[in-house]
C-alpha positions in Angstrom: 0.0 0.0 0.0 1.4 3.4 -1.0 2.3 5.7 1.8 0.9 9.1 2.0 3.2 12.0 1.2 3.8 14.7 3.8 1.8 17.2 1.7 -1.2 14.8 1.6 -1.0 14.3 5.4 -0.9 18.1 5.9 -3.9 18.6 3.7 -5.8 15.9 5.6 -5.0 17.5 9.0 -5.9 21.0 7.7 -9.3 19.8 6.4 -10.1 18.0 9.6 -9.2 21.0 11.8 -11.2 23.4 9.5 -14.3 21.1 9.7 -14.1 20.7 13.4 -14.1 24.4 14.0 -17.4 24.7 12.2 -19.0 22.3 14.7 -19.5 24.2 17.9 -21.5 22.4 20.6 -21.6 21.7 24.3 -23.1 19.0 26.5 -25.6 20.1 29.2 -27.1 18.1 31.9 -30.6 18.8 33.4 -32.9 16.9 35.6 -36.1 15.5 34.2 -38.1 18.1 36.1 -36.1 20.9 34.5 -36.5 19.4 31.0 -40.3 19.2 31.5 -40.5 22.8 32.8 -38.4 24.2 30.0 -40.7 22.3 27.5 -44.0 23.1 29.3 -43.6 26.7 30.4 -45.2 29.2 27.9 -46.0 26.3 25.5 -49.5 27.8 25.0 -47.9 31.0 23.7 -45.5 28.9 21.6 -42.7 30.6 23.5 -41.4 27.6 25.5 -37.6 27.6 26.0 -37.2 24.0 24.8 -39.5 23.6 21.8 -40.5 21.2 19.1 -40.3 22.5 15.5 -43.4 22.3 13.3 -42.2 19.3 11.3 -41.8 17.2 14.4 -45.0 18.0 16.2 -46.8 14.8 15.4 -46.7 12.5 18.5 -46.4 9.0 17.3 -45.4 6.8 20.3 -48.1 4.5 21.5 -48.6 3.9 25.2 -46.5 0.7 25.1 -43.5 2.6 23.7 -44.0 5.5 26.2 -44.2 3.1 29.1 -41.1 1.3 28.1 -39.2 4.5 28.0 -40.4 5.6 31.5 -39.5 2.1 32.8 -36.0 2.5 31.4 -35.7 5.9 33.2 -36.9 4.5 36.5 -34.5 1.5 36.3 -31.6 3.9 35.5 -30.9 2.2 32.1 -28.9 4.2 29.5 -31.1 6.3 27.2 -30.0 8.3 24.1 -28.8 11.9 24.6 -31.2 14.7 23.6 -30.0 16.8 20.7 -30.9 20.4 20.3 -29.9 23.5 18.4 -29.6 26.9 20.0 -31.5 29.6 18.0 -29.5 32.9 17.9 -32.5 35.2 17.4 -34.5 33.9 20.4 -32.1 32.0 22.6 -34.6 29.1 22.5 -33.5 25.5 22.1 -35.0 23.6 19.1 -35.2 19.9 19.7 -33.5 18.1 16.8 -33.9 14.6 18.3 -35.9 13.7 21.4 -39.3 15.2 20.9 -41.1 11.9 21.6 -39.1 11.4 24.8 -39.6 15.0 26.1 -43.4 14.7 25.6 -43.5 11.3 27.2 -41.8 12.6 30.3 -44.1 15.6 30.4 -47.2 13.4 30.0 -46.1 11.0 32.8 -45.4 13.8 35.3 -48.7 15.5 34.4 -50.6 12.3 34.9 -51.6 12.0 31.3 -49.9 8.6 30.9 -50.9 5.4 32.5 -48.1 2.8 32.4 -48.8 -0.5 30.6 -47.1 -3.5 29.1 -44.1 -3.3 31.4 -42.0 -6.4 31.6 -39.7 -5.7 34.5 -41.7 -3.3 36.7 -44.9 -5.2 36.4 -46.2 -3.7 39.7 -46.3 -0.3 37.9 -48.7 -1.4 35.2 -51.9 0.6 35.2 -50.3 3.2 37.5 -49.9 6.9 37.0 -47.2 9.2 38.4 -49.3 10.7 41.1 -49.9 7.2 42.5 -46.2 6.6 43.2 -44.8 7.3 46.7 -43.6 10.9 47.0 -40.0 9.7 47.4 -40.2 7.9 44.1 -41.7 11.0 42.4 -38.9 13.1 43.6 -36.3 10.6 42.6 -37.8 10.5 39.1 -38.0 14.3 38.7 -34.4 14.7 40.0 -32.9 12.2 37.6 -30.2 13.9 35.3 -30.2 13.4 31.6 -27.7 14.8 29.0 -28.3 17.0 26.0 -26.0 17.9 23.2 -26.6 21.5 22.2 -25.3 22.8 18.9 -24.2 26.4 19.3 -26.2 29.3 17.9 -23.0 30.2 15.9 -23.2 27.0 13.9 -24.3 27.6 10.3 -27.5 26.2 8.9 -25.5 23.7 6.9 -23.9 22.4 10.1 -27.3 22.0 11.7 -28.5 20.1 8.6 -25.4 17.9 8.8 -26.1 17.2 12.5 -29.7 16.3 11.8 -28.8 14.0 8.8 -26.2 12.2 10.8 -28.5 11.6 13.7 -31.2 10.2 11.4 -28.9 8.1 9.4 -26.9 6.5 12.2 -28.3 6.6 15.7 -31.9 6.7 14.6 -33.7 4.4 12.2 -34.9 5.6 8.8 -38.0 7.7 8.7 -41.1 5.5 7.9 -41.5 6.9 4.3 -37.8 6.1 3.6 -38.4 2.6 4.7 -41.6 2.2 2.7 -39.9 3.1 -0.5 -37.7 0.0 -0.1 -40.4 -2.4 1.2 -43.7 -1.4 -0.4 -42.8 -1.0 -4.1 -45.6 -0.9 -6.6 -47.9 1.1 -8.7 -49.4 3.3 -5.9 -45.9 4.1 -4.5 -44.8 5.2 -7.9 -47.8 7.4 -8.2 -47.1 9.1 -4.9 -43.5 9.6 -5.9 -44.6 11.2 -9.1 -47.0 13.6 -7.3 -44.3 14.5 -4.8 -42.0 15.7 -7.6 -44.6 18.4 -8.5 -43.1 21.8 -8.3 -46.4 23.3 -7.2 -46.6 20.9 -4.3 -43.0 21.5 -3.2 -43.7 25.2 -3.2 -46.6 24.6 -0.8 -44.4 22.6 1.6 -41.8 25.0 3.0 -39.6 22.4 4.7 -36.4 23.2 6.6 -33.1 22.0 5.2 -33.1 19.2 7.8 -36.1 17.6 6.1 -35.0 18.0 2.5 -34.5 14.6 0.8 -36.2 12.8 3.7 -39.3 11.9 1.6 -41.5 14.2 3.7 -43.5 15.3 0.7 -44.4 11.6 -0.1 -45.3 11.1 3.6 -47.8 14.0 3.4 -49.3 12.8 0.1 -49.8 9.3 1.4 -51.6 10.7 4.5 -53.8 12.8 2.2 -55.1 9.8 0.4 -55.2 7.4 3.3 -57.1 9.8 5.6 -59.5 10.8 2.8 -60.3 7.2 2.1 -60.7 6.4 5.8 -63.1 9.2 6.5 -65.1 9.4 8.8 -64.0 6.4 10.9 -60.4 6.8 12.2 -60.6 4.2 14.9 -58.4 1.8 12.9 -55.7 4.5 12.6 -55.7 5.0 16.4 -55.7 1.3 17.1 -52.9 0.4 14.7 -50.9 3.6 15.1 -50.4 6.0 12.1 -47.2 4.4 10.8 -48.7 0.8 10.7 -51.9 2.0 9.2 -50.1 3.9 6.4 -48.0 0.8 5.8 -51.1 -1.4 5.4 -52.9 1.2 3.3 -49.9 1.6 0.9 -49.4 -2.1 0.6 -53.0 -2.8 -0.1 -53.2 0.0 -2.7 -50.1 -1.3 -4.5 -51.9 -4.6 -5.1 -55.3 -3.4 -5.9 -55.3 0.1 -7.5 -56.5 0.4 -11.1 -55.7 3.1 -13.6 -59.2 4.6 -13.3 -58.7 5.2 -9.5 -55.2 6.7 -10.1 -56.7 9.1 -12.5 -59.5 10.0 -10.1 -57.0 10.5 -7.2 -54.7 12.6 -9.2 -57.5 14.9 -10.2 -58.7 15.4 -6.6 -55.1 16.0 -5.5 -54.4 18.6 -8.2 -57.7 20.3 -7.4 -56.7 20.7 -3.7 -53.3 22.0 -4.7 -54.8 24.5 -7.1 -57.1 25.8 -4.3 -54.3 26.0 -1.8 -52.2 28.0 -4.2 -55.0 30.6 -4.5 -56.2 30.6 -0.9 -52.8 30.5 0.8 -50.3 32.4 -1.3 -46.8 32.6 0.3 -48.0 30.2 3.0 -49.0 26.9 1.4 -49.4 24.2 4.0 -47.5 26.0 6.7 -49.6 27.4 9.6 -48.7 31.0 8.8 -47.0 33.0 6.1 -43.2 32.8 6.0 -43.1 29.9 8.6 -40.7 27.1 7.9 -42.0 23.6 8.5 -45.2 21.7 7.8 -47.2 20.4 10.7 -48.6 17.0 9.7 -51.9 17.3 11.8 -52.4 20.8 10.2 -51.7 19.4 6.7 -54.1 16.5 7.2 -56.9 18.9 8.3 -56.5 21.4 5.5 -55.8 19.0 2.6 -58.3 16.3 3.5 -61.0 18.8 4.8 -60.7 20.8 1.5 -60.7 17.6 -0.6 -63.9 16.4 1.1 -65.6 19.8 0.8 -64.8 19.8 -3.0 -66.2 16.3 -3.3 -69.4 17.3 -1.6 -69.7 20.6 -3.5 -67.7 20.4 -6.8 -68.6 24.0 -7.6 -67.3 25.3 -4.3 -66.0 28.8 -4.6 -63.8 30.1 -1.7 -61.9 33.3 -2.3 -59.9 33.6 1.0 -58.6 31.6 3.9 -61.6 30.9 6.3 -61.3 32.8 9.5 -62.1 29.6 11.5 -58.9 28.0 10.2 -56.5 30.8 11.1 -54.0 29.5 13.7 -53.3 32.1 16.4 -51.3 31.0 19.5 -52.8 33.9 21.4 -56.4 33.1 20.5 -57.1 29.4 20.8 -60.1 28.3 18.7 -61.6 24.9 18.1 -59.3 24.3 15.1 -56.1 25.2 17.1 -57.1 22.8 19.9 -57.7 20.0 17.3 -54.3 20.3 15.7 -52.3 21.2 18.8 -49.4 18.8 18.9 -48.4 18.5 22.5 -49.6 15.0 23.1 -51.6 12.2 21.4 -52.1 14.0 18.1 -53.7 11.1 16.3 -56.6 9.8 18.4 -59.6 8.9 16.2 -61.6 11.8 17.8 -58.8 14.4 17.1 -58.3 13.4 13.5 -62.0 13.5 12.7 -62.5 16.7 14.6 -59.8 18.7 12.8 -60.8 17.4 9.4 -64.5 18.1 9.9 -63.7 21.6 11.2 -61.7 22.4 8.1 -64.4 20.8 5.8 -67.2 22.8 7.3 -65.1 26.0 7.3 -64.5 25.7 3.5 -68.2 24.9 2.8 -69.5 27.7 5.1 -67.3 30.2 3.2 -68.6 29.3 -0.2 -69.2 32.6 -2.0 -72.2 31.2 -3.8 -74.1 31.1 -0.4 -73.9 34.9 -0.2 
């Protein structure tokens, strides 16, 4: 094997040193109670210090997964570090990896989670935090956990690199990335085709972290799956969103005909055309100039509008319905239905937000005036 020249070695060292300087981070250690407080305080105003970005606000862990995580904490087993990025303009910490864990800890301490399916601490099954002895409550809240925080001085590209490395090494592939390899077929190809639409991409202002993560395909799959499932979403809640979407995609791959594809493409394009007109410079973001697409919000707006157009093909809406404006200072029924703090995909919540959107579009039909 040929030995490296001194010049090559110098170039390697220079490149490593230069790249290391761009990655500025520190490791912080807080107790569970502090994490929960930083996440919960001012969350209603969307001004909590430790916050979850729009593209991660779907809560997907079922009670079994949540319970197992709490059991690991109580037993003192090693758990992954949290990863966050410090935002220079606000000083807030954006959670890059750990949103499910943060919300699970908050849910447990706030008595919203009843433990179940525990294998080791079986005596804790069917128990809530408030039922534990006060000594155990304190021990749990005082447990320290570590978090890697990327400095506010780090560039956007460095943050993207951090996110990509977390999601391609320490964390499994996102569900849609996995589906592309497992559930190949006619319907998957159709979704991929729609996801390449320039108009749709413009309507989905995703952060750099999520680019090339197949998020557009995930959203389109949800549009069709939740449209076809309406109005009964009990199966979605029972199976969990990811498994339900797996099953829906696999079934459609084997059964869909050309006529149905034509019909679905027509309905999809009609919704996209309406959103382009109703939500200029906003698309499927909650507000104008906001980066990130909330999945619950997307489901409500896209499916609700699609159902409204199906019921009233001549529907004419000229502006965004007032009922669907998301204002963190004025919580309306729609805000409460899409709010992503905990259990975002119960059957009742899915149906509620979609029907609120559907009725809003129909009630704002210009032909009724």
